[in-house]
C-alpha positions in Angstrom: 38.2 -15.4 4.7 35.6 -14.8 7.2 31.9 -15.6 6.1 28.8 -13.4 8.4 27.4 -16.3 10.8 23.6 -17.9 9.8 21.4 -16.2 12.2 17.8 -17.4 12.9 15.5 -14.4 14.1 11.5 -15.5 15.0 9.3 -14.1 12.0 6.0 -15.0 11.0 5.0 -14.6 6.9 1.7 -12.7 7.1 -0.7 -12.5 3.5 -2.3 -8.7 4.3 -5.0 -7.8 1.6 -2.9 -8.4 -2.1 0.4 -8.4 -0.6 2.4 -10.4 1.8 5.6 -9.9 4.4 8.0 -10.6 6.8 6.8 -9.5 10.1 9.0 -8.8 13.3 8.8 -7.8 16.4 11.0 -4.9 17.3 12.4 -6.8 20.1 13.5 -9.7 18.5 15.5 -8.5 16.1 19.8 -8.0 16.6 20.2 -5.1 18.9 22.0 -3.3 15.4 18.9 -3.9 13.6 16.7 -2.1 16.4 17.2 1.1 15.2 16.8 2.9 12.0 20.0 3.0 9.6 22.3 0.5 7.2 22.7 -2.9 9.8 18.7 -2.5 9.6 18.5 -2.2 6.2 21.2 -4.6 5.1 19.6 -6.9 7.2 16.0 -7.3 6.0 17.4 -7.2 1.9 18.9 -10.2 3.5 15.6 -11.6 4.8 14.5 -10.9 1.6 17.0 -11.4 -1.0 17.4 -8.1 -2.6 19.6 -6.8 -4.4 18.7 -9.7 -7.1 19.7 -9.0 -10.3 18.4 -11.7 -11.9 15.0 -10.0 -10.4 13.4 -13.3 -8.4 15.0 -13.3 -5.2 15.3 -16.9 -5.1 17.2 -16.5 -1.8 15.3 -14.8 0.4 11.5 -14.6 1.6 10.1 -11.9 -0.9 8.0 -12.8 -4.1 10.3 -10.6 -7.4 7.0 -8.5 -6.8 6.2 -5.1 -5.7 3.4 -7.2 -3.6 5.5 -9.7 -1.9 8.8 -7.6 -1.2 8.0 -6.3 1.9 8.9 -6.2 6.0 6.9 -5.6 9.1 8.4 -4.2 12.2 6.4 -3.9 15.3 6.8 -2.0 18.1 5.3 -1.2 21.8 3.1 2.1 21.3 5.4 5.3 21.7 1.5 7.2 21.6 -1.1 6.9 23.9 -4.3 4.9 23.7 -2.6 3.1 21.1 -1.8 -0.8 20.8 0.8 -0.8 18.6 3.8 0.9 16.3 3.3 -0.3 12.9 6.4 0.3 10.9 6.8 -0.4 6.9 9.6 -1.3 4.8 9.5 -1.6 1.1 12.3 -3.5 -0.3 13.6 -3.0 -3.9 14.2 -6.3 -5.3 16.9 -5.2 -7.8 19.0 -2.0 -6.0 20.2 -2.1 -2.4 17.6 0.1 -0.4 14.6 0.0 1.8 11.9 2.3 1.1 10.6 3.9 4.6 8.8 7.1 3.1 5.2 5.1 2.8 2.9 3.2 4.4 1.4 -0.5 2.9 -2.5 -0.6 3.3 -2.6 -4.3 2.3 -0.6 -4.9 5.3 -2.6 -2.8 7.7 -4.6 -5.7 8.0 -2.1 -8.1 8.8 -0.7 -5.2 11.5 -3.2 -5.3 13.9 -4.2 -8.8 13.7 -0.1 -9.5 14.5 -0.3 -6.7 17.2 -2.7 -9.6 18.9 -1.1 -12.7 18.2 2.6 -11.5 19.1 1.3 -10.5 22.5 0.6 -6.4 22.3 -3.0 -6.7 22.9 -3.7 -8.1 26.3 -5.6 -11.0 26.2 -7.9 -9.9 29.0 -9.0 -7.1 26.8 -10.3 -9.3 23.7 -13.9 -10.8 23.7 -14.9 -14.3 23.5 -16.3 -14.1 20.3 -16.9 -10.9 18.3 -14.4 -7.9 17.6 -11.7 -6.0 19.4 -10.1 -2.6 17.4 -6.6 -2.8 17.2 -5.1 1.0 17.6 -2.1 0.8 15.4 0.1 3.7 15.1 1.9 3.7 11.4 5.0 5.1 12.0 6.3 5.8 8.8 3.2 8.3 8.4 2.8 9.0 12.0 -1.2 8.6 11.6 -4.0 5.8 13.2 -5.3 3.4 11.8 -8.2 1.7 13.3 -8.4 -2.4 12.3 -11.4 -4.6 13.3 -10.3 -7.8 13.6 -12.8 -10.5 13.9 -12.4 -12.4 17.4 -13.1 -16.5 17.7 -12.7 -18.4 20.9 -10.8 -15.2 22.5 -8.0 -15.4 19.2 -8.1 -13.4 16.2 -10.0 -15.8 13.3 -8.3 -16.0 9.7 -10.8 -18.4 7.8 -14.3 -16.7 6.6 -16.6 -16.2 3.9 -15.3 -13.0 2.6 -13.7 -12.6 -1.0 -11.3 -10.0 -1.9 -10.6 -9.9 -5.7 -6.8 -10.4 -6.2 -6.7 -12.9 -3.1 -7.6 -16.6 -4.6 -8.9 -18.0 -1.5 -12.1 -16.4 0.8 -10.8 -15.5 4.5 -12.5 -13.6 7.7 -13.8 -9.3 6.3 -11.1 -7.1 8.4 -12.1 -3.6 8.3 -9.4 -1.2 8.3 -9.8 2.7 8.7 -7.3 5.2 8.0 -8.1 8.0 9.7 -6.8 11.6 8.6 -5.6 9.8 6.1 -3.6 12.8 4.6 0.4 12.0 5.3 2.7 13.2 7.8 -0.1 16.2 8.4 0.2 17.7 4.7 -2.6 19.2 2.7 -4.4 17.4 0.9 -3.8 18.2 -2.1 -0.2 19.7 -2.3 -0.2 22.3 -5.1 -3.3 23.5 -3.2 -5.4 22.4 -6.7 -7.6 20.0 -7.6 -6.8 19.3 -11.4 -2.6 20.4 -12.4 -1.3 20.4 -15.6 2.0 18.5 -15.2 4.6 19.1 -17.7 7.2 16.7 -18.6 9.6 17.5 -21.2 10.1 15.3 -23.8 6.9 13.7 -23.1 3.7 16.0 -22.5 1.7 18.3 -20.3 -0.6 16.6 -18.8 -4.0 16.8 -16.4 -3.4 15.6 -12.7 -5.0 15.3 -9.9 -2.1 15.4 -7.6 -3.0 13.7 -3.5 -1.8 13.3 -0.7 -4.2 10.7 0.8 -3.2 6.9 2.6 0.1 7.8 0.2 1.3 10.6 -2.2 -0.4 9.4 -5.4 -0.3 10.8 -8.9 -4.0 10.5 -10.8 -3.9 11.0 -14.6 -6.3 10.1 -17.2 -6.2 6.6 -19.0 -7.0 8.6 -22.2 -4.7 11.2 -22.2 -1.8 8.6 -22.3 -3.5 6.3 -24.7 -4.9 3.9 -22.7 -8.4 2.7 -22.2 -8.6 1.6 -18.5 -8.5 -2.2 -18.8 -5.0 -2.9 -19.7 -3.7 -5.8 -17.4 -0.3 -6.6 -15.9 1.3 -7.4 -19.4 -0.1 -4.5 -21.9 1.9 -2.4 -19.5 4.9 -4.2 -17.6 6.2 -6.3 -21.3 7.0 -2.9 -22.3 10.1 -1.5 -20.9 10.2 2.1 -22.8 6.3 2.3 -21.2 7.8 1.8 -17.5 11.0 4.2 -18.3 7.8 6.6 -19.8 5.9 6.5 -16.1 8.7 6.4 -14.4 10.2 9.9 -15.6 6.0 11.1 -15.7 5.9 10.2 -11.5 9.5 11.7 -10.9 8.1 15.3 -12.2 5.1 14.2 -10.1 7.0 14.2 -7.5 8.4 17.2 -7.9 5.5 19.0 -8.4 4.1 17.8 -5.1 7.7 18.7 -3.0 8.3 15.3 -1.8 11.7 15.5 -3.5 13.7 18.4 -4.6 15.7 16.7 -7.6 14.4 14.2 -9.6 17.2 11.9 -9.0 16.3 12.2 -5.4 13.3 9.8 -7.3 15.5 6.2 -7.9 15.8 5.8 -4.5 12.0 6.9 -3.7 9.8 4.3 -5.2 7.4 3.2 -2.7 6.2 7.0 -3.0 4.4 8.8 -4.5 1.9 6.5 -6.9 1.2 6.5 -9.8 -2.6 5.9 -11.4 -5.0 6.3 -14.5 -8.3 6.4 -14.2 -11.3 6.3 -16.7 -15.2 5.9 -17.3 -16.4 2.4 -16.7 -16.3 -0.5 -19.1 -16.5 -3.8 -19.7 -13.9 -5.9 -19.6 -12.4 -9.7 -18.3 -10.3 -9.5 -15.3 -7.2 -11.4 -15.2 -8.5 -14.3 -13.1 -11.3 -14.7 -16.2 -13.8 -12.9 -14.4 -15.9 -10.5 -16.3 -16.4 -7.3 -14.6 -19.7 -5.8 -16.1 -19.3 -2.1 -16.7 -22.6 -1.2 -14.8 -20.6 -3.3 -11.5 -18.2 -0.4 -11.2 -18.3 3.5 -11.2 -14.5 4.0 -12.6 -11.2 2.1 -13.7 -8.2 2.7 -12.3 -4.6 0.7 -12.8 -1.4 1.5 -10.7 1.4 1.4 -10.3 4.0 0.2 -7.9 7.6 -0.5 -7.6 7.9 0.6 -11.2 5.2 -2.2 -12.6 1.6 -1.8 -13.0 -0.2 -3.3 -9.4 -1.9 -6.7 -10.3 -4.7 -5.5 -7.8 -4.8 -2.4 -6.2 -2.3 -1.2 -2.8 -4.6 -0.4 0.0 -3.1 3.0 0.4 -3.5 4.0 -3.2 -7.5 2.7 -2.9 -7.6 5.5 0.0 -6.2 8.0 -2.5 -8.7 7.1 -4.5 -11.6 6.7 -2.4 -10.8 10.3 -1.1 -10.4 11.9 -4.5 -13.7 9.7 -5.7 -15.9 12.2 -3.2 -14.5 15.5 -4.1 -16.1 17.2 -6.8 -13.6 18.6 -9.6 -11.1 15.7 -9.4 -10.4 13.6 -12.3 -11.0 10.3 -10.2 -14.4 11.9 -9.1 -14.7 12.9 -13.1 -13.9 9.6 -14.5 -17.0 8.6 -11.3 -19.1 10.1 -13.1 -19.0 13.4 -11.1 -20.9 14.8 -7.7 -21.0 13.9 -4.3 -20.5 10.3 -2.9 -19.1 9.1 0.0 -18.4 5.3 -1.4 -17.2 4.4 -4.7 -16.7 1.1 -6.5 -13.6 0.5 -8.9 -12.6 -2.0 -11.3 -8.7 -2.9 -11.1 -6.9 -5.7 -13.2 -7.8 -8.5 -10.8 -11.7 -7.3 -10.1 -13.0 -4.9 -8.2 -12.6 -3.0 -4.7 -15.5 -1.1 -2.9 -13.8 1.5 -0.4 -15.5 4.4 0.8 -14.3 8.5 2.8 -15.5 11.1 4.6 -14.6 14.5 2.9 -15.4 17.8 4.2 -14.8 21.6 3.1 -13.9 24.6 4.9 -12.5 28.0 3.9 -12.2 26.2 0.1 -9.7 23.6 1.5 -11.0 20.2 1.6 -10.0 17.7 4.4 -10.6 14.0 4.3 -11.6 12.6 8.0 -11.4 8.8 7.5 -11.4 6.2 4.6 -12.4 2.7 5.0 -11.9 -0.4 3.3 -12.1 -4.1 3.7 -8.8 -6.4 3.5 -8.4 -10.1 5.4 -5.0 -11.5 6.8 -3.7 -15.2 7.2 -0.8 -16.3 8.6 1.3 -18.5 6.5 4.0 -19.7 8.2 5.7 -18.9 11.5 9.1 -19.7 13.4 12.3 -18.3 12.4 14.2 -16.7 9.5 17.5 -17.9 8.8 19.8 -15.3 7.3 23.8 -14.6 7.0 24.6 -11.3 8.9 27.1 -9.7 11.6 24.7 -8.5 14.8 
């Protein structure tokens, strides 16, 4: 019997925002994995430890959650006036596929720092102290990200006093700007409506804001689902029937947004769209035991990623929240009290997050020029991953 050899590949394990993933330079991958296709997917699945019917990813680098089952490939820029190309792969935990359909907003911050440390930015362009804005081409959605990285003594500064709910320890703040965040150049509101009636056979009909900013997202009202917006992970993730209901609603939303042509396609497109529910402010205790007061937030948001309620908030979903919040008439704006605004502070299971956006209306059509949020990133380990693989 012939077994695949154990090879080693240069890699860096990085926390970005409330996620973490395995980062590679394209040139360091085996030749067969340097191009999209089954070989690349097979490699990344094995690196992360998927598919794992036990749901633990014990034999890989994954952490058995959507936030920790992630991979990133950085490459020289294919677009003028950019520093690097950033490709994100969301690895399924229990199924054999890598979802390339969207970006990871949290790891976008780490893509900026890794671009500098991995040599994609000429050191001569870095200040001795201050900030360097890495122009990142997000290859999944073909959009520009501006990642403002703090620099100390000519190198990336990772430590600091910026606190991000969902991350235990403080770090240096990294500002990430998502330019023209409507994914793939599509319409901000794919149906043309700020609010739609989403009919889900066997479950019900729901008011929904279907938006394409940062990542395609389906926003529902918490009350219509029987929730109040203060739910933590165990209230949702412990109930298989509830998760199945959310997945059915998500699939019908994806169909209405034109992201899939058949409902069955949603099974292998778990990364997009996201599904979230919103509610007006009320006080609650976060997963860390921190009290979140109603007067400290504009609204509450709970979002699901890869079939489970997220422990905090996905970065790209936060972009969608900010975009929808600043546009009067959406369900997100309504939950925040309505009216015009340029930023919003929302409560999530781990605490709160402040995000901003710039939107404008012309000829009855809304566009968002940019969305901005504060993140952080820290290298956890660097060296090589070892993986059984036939190059």
